[in-house]
C-alpha positions in Angstrom: 6.5 -31.5 26.6 3.1 -31.7 24.7 2.9 -27.9 25.0 6.3 -27.6 23.3 5.1 -29.8 20.5 2.0 -27.7 20.1 3.9 -24.5 20.1 6.4 -25.9 17.5 3.5 -26.9 15.3 1.9 -23.5 15.6 5.2 -21.8 14.8 5.8 -24.0 11.7 2.2 -23.4 10.5 2.7 -19.6 11.0 6.0 -19.6 9.1 4.4 -21.6 6.2 1.5 -19.1 6.1 3.9 -16.1 6.0 6.2 -17.6 3.4 3.3 -18.5 1.1 2.6 -14.8 0.5 5.1 -13.4 -2.0 7.0 -10.3 -0.9 6.1 -7.3 -3.1 8.8 -6.2 -5.6 9.1 -2.8 -7.1 10.7 -2.0 -10.4 10.9 1.7 -9.7 10.2 3.7 -6.6 8.4 7.0 -7.3 8.5 9.7 -4.7 6.3 12.6 -5.3 7.9 16.1 -5.4 7.6 18.1 -2.2 5.1 20.9 -2.4 6.4 24.3 -1.5 4.1 26.5 0.6 3.7 30.1 -0.4 5.6 32.5 1.8 3.4 34.6 4.1 4.4 38.2 4.2 3.2 40.4 7.0 0.6 42.9 5.9 -0.9 46.1 7.5 -3.8 44.1 8.9 -1.5 41.5 10.6 -1.8 41.3 14.3 1.4 42.2 16.2 2.4 39.6 18.7 4.0 40.9 21.9 5.6 39.4 25.0 2.6 38.8 27.2 4.6 37.9 30.2 6.3 41.3 30.5 5.0 43.5 33.3 3.5 46.8 32.3 2.6 49.8 34.3 -1.2 50.0 34.1 
């Protein structure tokens, strides 16, 4: 029973501590614009990727 009392006291103290801090309030939520990545176009120096699992006659 004494443990229940101690736990209740600890819970009440924790709640008082949490409730003593004001919750932040925002007038306006600003979300930055998403940045667009430049498109990559294949060039003559680009490496060609092939299917490496295909069997070849060597």
